[in-house]
C-alpha positions as CSV (number, residue, x, y, z in Angstrom):
1,M,-37.7,13.6,23.8
2,T,-36.2,10.2,22.8
3,T,-32.5,9.3,22.9
4,I,-32.4,9.5,19.1
5,D,-33.9,13.0,19.2
6,L,-31.2,14.0,21.8
7,I,-28.4,12.6,19.6
8,N,-29.8,14.3,16.5
9,D,-30.1,17.6,18.4
10,L,-26.5,17.3,19.5
11,R,-25.4,16.6,16.0
12,I,-27.2,19.7,14.8
13,R,-25.5,21.8,17.4
14,V,-22.0,20.3,16.8
15,N,-22.2,20.1,13.0
16,P,-24.6,22.1,10.9
17,L,-24.3,19.6,8.1
18,Y,-26.4,17.1,10.1
19,S,-29.4,19.4,9.9
20,A,-29.4,19.2,6.1
21,T,-32.6,18.1,4.5
22,P,-32.4,15.2,2.1
23,G,-32.3,16.4,-1.5
24,T,-30.6,19.7,-0.6
25,E,-27.1,20.8,-1.5
26,S,-26.0,20.9,2.2
27,Y,-27.3,17.3,2.5
28,E,-25.2,16.2,-0.4
29,R,-22.2,18.0,1.1
30,R,-22.8,16.0,4.3
31,L,-22.9,12.8,2.4
32,C,-19.7,13.7,0.6
33,A,-18.0,14.6,3.9
34,E,-19.1,11.3,5.5
35,E,-17.8,9.3,2.5
36,L,-14.5,11.3,2.6
37,E,-14.1,10.4,6.3
38,K,-14.6,6.7,5.5
39,Q,-12.0,6.9,2.7
40,V,-9.5,8.6,5.0
41,E,-10.0,5.9,7.6
42,L,-9.5,3.2,5.0
43,I,-6.3,4.9,3.7
44,E,-5.0,5.1,7.3
45,Q,-5.7,1.4,7.8
46,Q,-4.0,0.5,4.5
47,A,-1.0,2.5,5.4
48,V,-0.6,0.5,8.6
49,E,-1.0,-2.8,6.6
50,L,1.5,-1.6,4.0
51,K,4.0,-0.7,6.8
52,H,3.7,-4.3,8.2
53,L,4.0,-5.9,4.7
54,K,7.1,-3.8,4.0
55,A,8.7,-5.0,7.4
56,L,7.8,-8.6,6.5
57,L,9.4,-8.3,3.1
58,R,12.5,-6.7,4.6
59,A,12.9,-9.6,7.1
60,V,12.6,-12.1,4.2
61,F,15.1,-10.1,2.2
62,E,17.6,-9.9,5.0
63,E,17.2,-13.6,5.7
64,L,17.7,-14.8,2.2
65,D,20.0,-12.2,0.5
66,E,23.5,-13.6,-0.2
67,G,25.0,-10.1,-0.7
68,D,26.4,-10.8,-4.1
69,G,23.9,-8.7,-6.1
70,N,22.1,-11.8,-7.4
71,A,18.8,-13.2,-6.2
72,P,18.9,-16.2,-3.9
73,G,20.0,-19.3,-5.7
74,D,21.5,-17.4,-8.7
75,S,25.2,-17.0,-9.3
76,H,25.7,-14.8,-12.4
77,E,29.2,-13.6,-13.0
78,K,27.8,-10.1,-13.6
79,P,25.1,-9.6,-10.9
80,G,21.6,-9.9,-12.4
81,I,22.8,-10.7,-16.0
82,W,22.7,-14.2,-17.5
83,D,26.2,-15.5,-18.2
84,D,27.5,-15.7,-21.8
85,D,27.6,-19.5,-21.7
86,N,23.8,-19.7,-21.4
87,T,21.5,-20.3,-24.3
88,P,21.6,-17.4,-26.9
89,D,18.0,-16.4,-26.1
90,I,19.0,-15.4,-22.5
91,A,22.8,-14.9,-22.6
92,G,23.8,-11.4,-21.6
93,K,20.2,-10.4,-20.8
94,P,18.8,-9.4,-17.4
95,C,17.6,-12.1,-15.1
96,H,14.0,-11.4,-14.2
97,W,14.3,-13.1,-10.8
98,C,17.3,-10.9,-10.0
99,E,15.4,-7.8,-11.2
100,L,12.5,-8.7,-8.9
101,W,14.9,-9.3,-6.0
102,A,16.5,-5.9,-6.6
103,M,13.1,-4.3,-6.5
104,V,12.3,-6.0,-3.2
105,K,15.6,-4.6,-1.8
106,E,14.7,-1.1,-3.0
107,V,11.2,-0.9,-1.7
108,T,12.0,-2.3,1.7
109,K,14.8,0.1,2.5
């Protein structure tokens, strides 16, 4: 008996799905289970990466935030709103940079 035969025999004893014959329903279930396992591993890896990205964004936010409700470099009288003395097409309207900054603040809490 080869090493491969021993491994396959062990798989058969541990998990009946491994004994499935190609083209059968149990074989298809095995393939689905293996694919699901790969997807779960990928999701777990992405969750770790997302946690690190969130921490990085939070560090950037804490370093640059001026605490006035505006994005860095902006100085609106009303936080996040263009001042009335700006051009008519933006006066009194939300500042998109400040909106983005507020979203970063929210998602990194």
